Every structure is written in C-alpha cells, then in structure tokens.
N, C-alpha and C positions, 0 to 999 in steps of 0.2 A: 513539554510533555511531563506530567507528574504521575508517579506511581500510586496505585491503590494498594495499600498494605493489608496483609491478611495474617491473622494469628494461627490459622490452620496450615500445617505443613504441606498437606496435599493441595492446598488452594493455590491458584496461579498468582503471579505478579502481573498486574494489568496497568497499562499506561493510558492516561487520559489527556486530552488537550485542554489547556487552561481557557482558551477562547471559547470552546464549546461547553466546558463545565459550568459556565455562567448562565447557560440557558436552562431554566428550571423544568421545562416540560419534555426534555429529551434525555435519552440514555445513550451513552456511547462508550466505546473502549477499544483499545488495541492490545491484543494478547502478546505475551513474550514466551520464551521457552522455559522460564523458571517455574518450578513446581509441577504439579500434575502427576498422572499415573502411568505415563508411557515409559518404557524401558528401552525402546528401540534406538535411541540416539544419545546414549550415554547418560547414566544416572536417571533421576526422575525428571522427565521433561513433559512440557505441556503442549503436546502436538494436537492440533485441532483438525488435521486433514486425514482423510481415509487413505493413507499411503500404503504402498506394498509392504514396507518393512514393519509397520505397527499393527497391533491387534485392534479390531473394530471395537471390542469391549472397552479397551483403554481410551480410545478416542471419544467414545460416547460418554464415558465418565468425565473426561476432560471437558467436553462441551457442556455437560450438566453443571460442573463446578464453575465454569466460565459464566454461564447465564445466571447462576445463583449469586455469584459475587457481584455481578453488575446490578443486581436488584431488579431483574426483568421478571417480576412475579405479579400475577393478578389472582386474588383469592387463593393464594398459596400454590398456584399452578404456574409453571414456567411459560413464558411467552413462546409461541412458535417462531422459528427462525427460517427465513427464506434465503437460500443460497443459489449458486449458479454452477453449471459446468463451464468453467472459464476457458476461453479459446483465443485470448489475445486479440480481441476484436473491438469494435466500437458499438456493439449491440447493447442497448439499454432497455430494460423492461420497467414499465409503470405498473406497480403492484397495487391493485384496487381490492383484491381479495386473495386469499391463500391459493396459490396455483395448484391445480390438480395433477399436473405433469411437471417433471423436472425442467427447469429453465436453462437455456444455453445463452451465454453472452458474458459481458464484463461490467455491467452497470445495473443498479437497481434504484428506483426512486419510489417514494410512497408518501401519502398523507394519512394512511390508515394507522390509528393508534393500536397499541397492544401487540405489535409484532416487531421482530428484529430483522433488519437486512444485514447480510454478512458476506464478505468476500475474503478469500484466502491469499496469502502472499508468503514469499520466502526470498525476496530481493526486490521484486516489483513493488511499486508504490501503492499503498492503500490511500484513497482520498475520500473524505467525508464532506458533503455539502449540506448546509442547513439554511432553509428559508425561515427567518425569524418571524416574519409576518404571517405567512400562509401555513405555518407549522408543517413544513414538508422537509423530508430528509432524503439524501441519496448517498450511495456508496459505490466506489469505482475501483477497478483493478487496472493500474496504469503501468504496464511494462513499456519497453521502447516501442513495441508494435502498436499498442493501444494509444500511446502518446503521439506517435506520428500520425495516427488516425484521428487525433483530437478528441479523445473520449471525454475528458473533463470539460472541455469547451462545449461539446455537444450535450454533456450532462446538464450544464446551466440552461442550454436551449430547450432541452426536453422538460426540465422543471418549469420553465416559462410556458411551454406549450400545454402541459398537463395541468398546472396549478396556478398559472398566472404569476409565477415568480418574477420579481424584478431583481436584477443583479445587485443593485445597491443594498438589498436586504439579505444577501447571501453571506454566510460565514463559512470558511473552508479550512480544513486541516489536512495536511499531507503527513501521513504516518511514516514510521521508520521503513527505510528501504536502502538499497545500495546507492551510495553517493559518488560524486565525481572523483573522489580519491581512489576508488577501487573499480569503477565501472568502465573497463576497457572494452571497446567495440571495434568492429571491422570497418573499413572504408565504405562498404555498402550501406551501413547504417547512417553514416554521416551524409552520404549522397541522398538517401531518402528524406532526411530532415532538411537538407538544403533545397530539395525540390518542393517542400511544403511551407517553409518558414523563412521569411526575410531575415530574421535575427539568428538563424541557425549557427552562424559562425561563433556567436557568443556562448553557445552551449558546449563547445568542444575545446579541448586543449591537447597538445601533442607533447610527448616526452620521448626522447631517444633512449632506448634501452642501454643501460650501462653494463660494462664487462670488465671486472678488475684485471683479468688476465690480459685482455687487449690493451688496457691502459698501461700495464706494467711492461709488456713486451710488444710494442706496436709493430716492430719489424716482422714479426711472425705473420702479420696479416696484410703484408704488402701484396698488391696485385699489379698486373700489367695495365689495368684500366685506369684512366684518370678518375680521381686525383691521386691515385697510387695506393689507396687503401680501400678495402671493402667496407661498405657502409653498414652500420648497425640498423636494424629495423626500428621504425617509429611506432610507438603505442598511442592510440587515440582514446581519450576518455570523454564520456558523455555525462553532463550534469542533468540528470533526469528530474531532479527536484526543481531546478530553475526552469526547465522546459514546461513543467506543469504549472508552476507559478505564473509564468508568462501567459499561458493559455487562459488561466483564470482571470488575469488582468485584462486580456484582450476581450474576454466575454463580458467585462463590465464590473467584475468583483473588485472592491476597493483593496489595495495592497494592505491597508490596516486591518482588514478582515480575513487575512490569510496567514496561517501559521504553519510551520513545518518542523517535524522532529529533527533534532540534531544527530540522532543515532544512525549510524551506517551499519547495515546488517552484516556486511562482509568484514568490518572492523570488530564487530562485537558478537562473534558466534557463541560467546559465553552467555549472553542474554537473549539473543535473537537467532532465529533460524536463517541460514544463508545457503541458497542452492549453490552458489559459486564457491564460497569458502569451504563447503562440505562436499564439493564435487558431486552434487546431485542426490546424495543419500542424506536427506534431511526431512524434518517435519514441516508443518505449515502453521503460520500464525493467522489470526483472524481479526478483521476490523468490522465492528458492528455499530449500527445506529438504529434507534427506535423512538417512538413518540408515546409519552405517557397518556393514559386516558384522562380526560378532564374531569375534575371533581364536580359534582352537582352544585350548580349555583356559582361556579367559579370559572374563569377563563382558562 
C-alpha cells in the first residue's frame, strides 16, 4: 500500500494498492484518519462515516475532499458514490444503475463507469476485487461474520454470474484492518469457523494471559484443585486477513494476484480508525473503487 500525498492541509492521506494502481482504467483508494475537517476524534481527522459524535457537515466536506483527491471527476463534476447500510452479512448488490433507494448489505459490484462503490470500516477488512478483462469492480466489507459467511468468495461468484468474470482474471486487495496480533475473539467465533472451513485451525492461535504478580508470588494462587494452581484464561486470536486470502484462493484467484495491507488498525490508531482500540468512539474509513469512462476511439 502506498500513500497519495497532498499539499493541502485539509486534504486526506489516502492509501492505494500497488497491484491495483497498475490498472489504468480504474480508480481506487483506502482512506485514513489523517487530515480532514472533523474534530470529533482528536485534532483534524478524516472521518467518512455519519457517526453520532461527528457533524454531518464535516463528514460531507471530508467525502468531497476524498473524491476530489482520488480524481473521481467527469466534466468537473464529482462521480456519484454508491454505499450501503452495512449489516455484517453476505448480501451483495450488482449495481447496473444508480439505486433509487438506500441499499442494505455488505458487497457491491459493477461494470458501470463513472460511479464509485464504497464501503466503510474501522477494524473490519475492506476488500476490492477487479476483473481486468471484463472491466468490473467490487468492494466488500469483511468482518468475522461476513468472513464466516464467505462474502469475498461469494463476491467472486457474483462477478462471474453477472459479468462472466473468470477468477484467473481477478486482482484483489485486502485493505487495512485489525490483524492477528490484536484480534482476540471468543471460543464461539472459532467454533463457527471450524464448522465452515477445513483449514480453520490455521487461522487461530492461543496465548495464555500473563500476570506478573502471579509469576512473582505463585503461592498466593494455590488452590485445592489439581494441579494446585488456578489457571490463567487463554486468549484466542483470529487471522482475518489470512481467512479472506484463503477464500480468494479457493475461489480460483491466483495468490500472485492478491495483496494485503500490512497495517493493523488496532496497532495504528494514529493513522487509522479502530473501533476496538478506541472503545467504539471512533470514525470510519472508506474503501472505494470505480471505472473510468473509456475515451472515444480507445479501449
């Protein structure tokens, strides 16, 4: 992921995927929290979600700056952007025209030029898929619930159904989200993954919680039960990035055509919004993708 730099202070810092940046006919970008007009989350932040803590005017200004810096303009007018009311589902909409009513779900695909598809995140993974032959794009919101429902795997299938997409022609980028270093989950989450994926064991790791006091004074924690000491709880960590990478490969996408951001939202609340690290009081980032209109006489 490489940043787009801006000379204007109010403008955002945007990340782009190197693998997608080579495709001349598409526009894409992953926002960060840097820059912007919002004051709700400490300093000037680039919140793109209509959250309770932020003002609508600030978010609208942020969104306009985002689209402008991406270069999503036609005849000096900004492209319309299609978004979703996200519900942690596997619902995917094929956008053939601008929707008249708000859409509900967690995935959008299109072959329509001159519009942007956008999804919001603040720990969940944003995933962009591009069919380089059919000139089609898709954006997906993949939290653990969407992942266990195979949303990106189904996304490849929906692009094939709607556009004739062949997986060998798909390039995919997984944007910044919470990584295995920080994403501790409950045993019920692991059980759901184990019920769906034969490789689920590879997606989890366990770490026993440490306690300096217990280590220094072990006799204080003696119990009458074998083995004589009360046990510290075990924390379970999920590798959401690898889970989605595995789904893409299972769907037929070449591993060489899949890239993933190394940035963890929970580790980098200075640069990225993180629902967990900020205990729910945070903004939203956005991942967008769109198709440029073909020039007359050119492909």
